[in-house]
C-alpha positions in Angstrom: 127.5 115.3 127.7 125.7 118.4 126.6 122.6 118.3 124.5 124.3 120.0 121.6 127.1 117.4 121.6 124.5 114.6 121.8 122.6 116.1 118.8 125.8 116.5 116.8 126.6 112.8 117.2 122.9 111.8 116.7 122.5 113.7 113.4 125.5 111.9 111.9 123.5 108.6 112.2 121.4 108.6 109.1 119.1 105.7 110.1 118.4 107.3 113.4 117.5 110.6 111.7 115.1 108.6 109.4 113.6 107.0 112.5 113.2 110.4 114.1 111.5 111.8 111.0 109.1 108.9 110.8 108.2 109.2 114.5 107.6 113.0 114.2 105.4 112.2 111.2 103.3 109.9 113.3 103.1 112.5 116.0 102.0 115.1 113.6 99.3 113.0 111.9 98.0 112.0 115.3 97.6 115.6 116.4 95.9 116.5 113.1 94.0 113.3 112.7 90.6 115.0 113.0 91.6 117.5 110.2 93.2 115.0 107.9 90.5 112.3 108.1 87.5 112.3 105.9 85.2 111.0 108.7 84.7 113.6 111.5 82.9 111.3 113.8 84.6 110.5 117.2 85.7 107.0 116.2 85.5 107.3 112.4 82.6 104.9 112.6 80.3 106.3 109.9 79.1 103.3 107.9 78.2 103.5 104.2 76.4 100.3 103.4 76.6 100.9 99.7 80.4 101.0 100.0 81.6 97.8 101.6 85.2 96.7 101.1 85.8 99.3 98.4 89.3 99.1 97.0 91.9 101.9 97.7 91.7 104.9 95.5 88.1 104.4 94.5 85.9 107.6 94.3 82.1 107.8 93.9 79.4 110.5 93.8 77.2 111.0 96.9 74.1 112.9 97.9 74.6 114.6 101.3 71.5 114.5 103.5 72.0 116.9 106.4 71.6 115.7 109.9 70.3 118.0 112.7 73.1 120.5 113.3 74.5 121.1 116.8 77.3 123.4 118.0 80.6 121.9 119.0 83.6 123.5 120.7 87.2 123.6 119.4 88.2 120.6 121.5 85.5 118.4 119.9 86.3 119.7 116.4 90.0 119.1 116.6 90.5 116.1 119.0 87.4 114.4 120.2 85.4 114.5 116.9 81.8 115.2 116.4 78.8 113.3 114.9 78.7 113.3 111.1 77.0 116.4 109.7 75.6 114.5 106.8 74.2 111.1 105.9 75.7 109.9 102.6 73.6 108.3 99.9 75.8 106.7 97.2 74.7 107.5 93.6 75.1 105.0 90.8 74.5 105.1 87.1 71.1 103.6 87.6 70.0 106.1 90.3 67.3 108.5 89.1 66.7 111.8 90.9 63.4 113.6 90.5 62.5 116.9 92.1 58.7 117.5 92.6 57.7 120.6 94.4 59.2 120.3 98.0 60.5 116.7 97.6 63.4 114.9 96.1 62.6 111.4 94.9 65.6 108.9 94.7 64.9 105.9 92.6 67.3 103.0 92.8 67.1 99.4 91.6 65.8 98.3 95.0 63.4 101.0 96.0 62.2 104.5 95.8 62.9 107.0 98.6 61.5 110.4 99.3 63.5 113.2 100.9 62.0 116.6 101.7 64.1 119.4 100.4 63.1 121.3 103.4 64.4 120.6 106.1 66.3 117.4 105.7 68.7 118.2 103.0 69.2 121.9 103.2 68.2 122.8 106.7 67.1 121.2 109.9 64.6 123.3 111.9 64.2 122.4 115.6 61.0 120.2 115.8 60.7 121.1 119.5 59.6 124.7 118.7 55.8 125.1 118.9 55.3 126.2 115.2 57.5 123.3 113.9 55.7 120.9 116.2 52.3 122.0 114.9 53.5 121.6 111.3 54.8 118.1 112.1 51.5 117.1 113.7 49.5 118.6 110.8 51.4 117.4 107.7 54.4 115.3 108.9 56.9 118.0 108.1 58.5 120.7 110.4 57.5 123.5 108.1 54.5 125.0 106.3 54.4 124.9 102.5 52.7 128.1 101.3 52.8 129.8 97.9 55.7 127.8 96.6 57.8 128.6 99.7 58.6 127.0 103.0 58.0 128.7 106.3 59.6 127.5 109.6 61.0 128.7 112.9 64.7 128.5 113.8 65.8 129.6 117.3 62.5 131.4 117.8 62.5 133.3 114.5 60.4 132.8 111.4 62.3 131.9 108.3 61.2 131.2 104.7 62.7 130.2 101.4 61.3 129.6 97.9 61.2 126.1 96.4 63.2 127.4 93.4 66.0 128.6 95.7 66.0 125.3 97.6 66.4 123.4 94.3 69.3 125.6 93.3 71.0 125.1 96.7 70.4 121.4 96.3 72.4 121.2 93.1 75.2 123.5 94.5 75.8 122.1 98.0 74.2 118.6 98.3 76.3 116.6 95.8 79.9 115.6 96.5 82.6 113.2 95.4 84.3 111.0 98.0 87.6 109.2 97.5 88.6 106.3 99.7 92.4 106.5 99.7 92.8 103.3 101.7 89.4 101.7 100.8 86.7 100.7 103.3 86.2 97.8 105.6 83.5 95.2 105.9 81.1 97.8 107.5 81.7 100.5 104.9 83.9 102.6 107.2 86.8 104.7 105.8 90.1 102.8 106.5 92.2 106.0 106.2 90.2 107.9 108.9 90.3 104.9 111.2 94.0 104.4 110.7 94.7 108.0 111.6 92.6 107.9 114.7 93.9 104.4 115.6 97.4 106.0 115.7 96.3 108.1 118.6 95.7 105.0 120.6 99.0 103.4 119.8 101.0 106.6 120.5 98.9 107.4 123.6 99.5 103.9 125.0 103.2 104.3 124.4 103.4 107.6 126.2 101.3 106.4 129.1 103.3 103.2 129.4 106.6 105.1 129.5 105.1 107.5 132.1 103.9 104.7 134.4 107.1 102.7 133.9 109.2 105.7 134.9 106.9 106.6 137.8 107.3 103.1 139.3 110.7 101.8 138.0 112.8 105.0 138.5 112.3 105.3 142.3 112.7 101.6 142.9 115.8 101.4 140.8 117.4 104.4 142.5 116.6 103.2 146.0 117.8 99.6 145.3 121.1 100.7 143.7 121.9 103.5 146.2 121.1 101.8 149.5 122.1 98.2 148.6 122.0 95.6 151.4 118.6 94.1 152.4 116.8 96.9 150.6 118.4 96.0 147.3 117.7 92.3 147.9 114.1 92.9 148.7 113.5 95.1 145.6 115.6 92.8 143.4 113.5 89.8 144.5 110.3 91.5 143.6 111.7 92.6 140.3 112.9 89.1 139.5 109.5 87.7 140.1 107.8 90.2 137.8 110.6 89.9 135.2 110.2 86.1 135.0 106.7 86.5 133.6 106.3 87.2 129.9 105.3 90.7 129.2 102.3 89.8 127.0 101.1 87.2 129.5 101.3 89.7 132.4 99.5 92.3 130.3 96.7 89.9 129.5 96.3 89.0 133.2 96.2 92.7 134.2 93.7 93.4 131.4 91.4 90.8 132.8 91.9 92.3 136.3 91.3 95.9 135.2 88.7 95.0 132.6 88.4 95.9 128.9 88.6 99.5 127.9 90.7 102.5 126.9 92.3 103.5 130.3 92.5 99.9 131.5 94.8 99.1 128.6 97.0 102.0 129.5 97.3 100.8 133.1 97.8 97.1 132.2 100.7 97.9 129.8 102.3 100.5 132.1 102.4 98.1 135.1 104.0 95.5 132.8 107.0 97.4 131.6 108.4 99.2 134.7 110.7 96.2 135.4 113.0 97.1 132.6 113.3 100.6 133.8 114.0 99.5 137.4 116.7 97.0 136.3 118.4 99.6 134.0 118.4 102.3 136.6 119.6 100.1 139.4 122.6 99.0 137.4 123.5 102.6 136.5 123.2 103.7 140.1 125.4 100.9 141.3 128.2 102.3 139.1 127.5 105.9 139.9 127.3 105.7 143.7 131.1 105.0 143.9 131.8 108.2 141.9 133.8 111.0 143.4 130.9 113.6 143.1 128.7 111.3 145.2 131.4 110.8 147.8 131.9 114.6 147.9 128.2 115.2 148.4 128.1 112.7 151.2 131.2 114.3 152.8 129.6 117.7 152.7 126.6 116.3 154.6 124.0 116.6 151.9 120.7 114.9 152.6 119.9 111.6 150.9 116.9 113.1 148.9 119.2 115.9 147.7 121.9 113.4 146.6 119.3 111.1 144.9 117.4 113.8 143.0 120.0 116.5 142.4 123.1 114.5 141.8 122.2 110.9 140.8 119.1 111.5 138.8 120.5 114.0 136.2 123.3 111.5 135.5 120.7 108.8 134.6 119.3 110.8 131.7 121.1 108.6 129.1 120.1 105.2 130.3 116.5 106.4 131.1 116.1 107.8 127.5 117.3 104.5 126.0 115.0 102.3 128.1 112.1 104.7 127.5 112.4 104.3 123.7 112.5 100.5 124.1 109.4 100.6 126.4 107.6 102.8 123.9 108.1 100.3 121.1 107.2 97.3 123.3 104.0 99.1 124.5 102.9 99.6 120.9 103.4 95.9 120.2 101.6 94.7 123.4 98.6 97.0 122.8 98.3 95.7 119.2 98.5 92.2 120.4 95.9 92.7 123.1 93.5 94.4 120.7 94.1 91.7 118.1 93.1 89.1 120.7 90.0 91.1 121.6 91.0 92.0 125.2 92.4 95.5 124.5 90.8 98.5 122.9 87.2 97.7 122.1 85.2 98.6 119.0 84.0 101.0 117.8 87.1 102.8 119.0 89.7 102.2 116.3 93.1 100.7 117.1 95.7 99.3 114.8 95.4 96.0 116.6 91.6 95.6 116.3 91.8 96.8 112.7 94.3 94.1 112.0 92.0 91.6 113.7 89.1 92.7 111.5 91.1 92.3 108.3 93.5 89.5 108.8 91.1 86.9 107.3 91.1 88.9 104.1 94.8 88.0 103.5 93.9 84.6 102.3 90.7 85.6 100.5 90.4 87.0 97.0 89.8 90.6 98.0 90.3 93.1 100.9 93.9 92.4 101.7 94.5 96.1 102.4 92.4 95.8 105.5 95.3 94.0 107.2 98.2 95.4 105.2 97.7 99.1 106.2 97.4 98.7 110.0 100.2 96.0 110.0 102.5 98.3 108.0 101.8 101.2 110.4 102.7 99.1 113.4 105.9 97.9 111.7 107.0 101.4 110.6 106.3 102.9 114.1 108.2 100.2 116.0 111.2 100.3 113.6 111.4 104.1 113.8 111.5 103.8 117.6 114.2 101.2 117.5 116.3 103.3 115.1 115.9 106.3 117.5 117.0 104.1 120.4 120.1 102.9 118.6 121.0 106.4 117.6 120.6 107.7 121.2 122.7 104.7 122.5 125.6 105.8 120.2 125.1 109.5 120.9 125.1 109.1 124.7 128.2 106.8 124.7 130.9 108.8 126.3 133.5 107.0 124.1 132.0 108.7 121.0 133.6 111.8 119.7 131.6 114.8 118.5 
């Protein structure tokens, strides 16, 4: 069947189209997670201790206290993440702000804190430079206060700014409003940002599991189905042993063998799901090897590798796509289960599984149910969308279907 014919049949299946749209939505949000999230740190792990278990949709004013700035490349900015540019101090109705010369005094109910306008909030001169180091040693600040202005060095150059200008910049740039669309967790981390970056893990595990499964299961299934005899019996015996073990149990055992970590989870799940690919491919090859085009290729004296890779393999596209969609959904569920049990993705890296583990106790408590609802809903929607795609492809690749 041509791709155009498969698509014409597939697009008539409305549930399958909905599943494809949802899956593409997950892919897009995964690629743009760093842009869409409000927390730019690598694992969305910035903690705001004054905003613990804040309900979804809450917004509050904050004072931004600038960290020391560093340059980051495009990869870090879009994919890996970068350390937070600001520390965030939540302001309440009882917070009093007082500006006195070069200092901002923040008075709360608990204590009084002093922040230097220069350099902490507006700039951050390098304290390693000799002039700044001398200022630090002399007055505890990496600049010199002189005639109502600050003098410091930045990248070997002397810079200055008046206190009045710093006060104006403070009011214009250092206050912000933050909205937690999905609330915060028990450590004050933004659930929306962690959900987006946790989606990278789930989709990445699915893609890696499918790749490893095809890499192992596809050759074994083709060899067993084409050669038959003792080769088939040997491979089938090995497949039957692995297939008799529950997927989750086997993944847990491999996780203990490989250890806890990001790449270890990929390997553990990939080595678990290849059996389904091998069984599906073997059954398809058993029916295809008696076909006329295979007999014709053998009669013409084509080599076995040519027959396997140029004649059999292209005709396995349909079954392979179907089993790949199934493996993808299974991999997402297994990764979530491993992370929920604490033997998968480890904190602070977010994963829908460990987010669910952190929030499941809140289901029976008086508040914080969203900590379990959002990651659980994401897992359900992703798995259902993959199953809908699989059903649609099954019907579209059925040769009995009419375009």
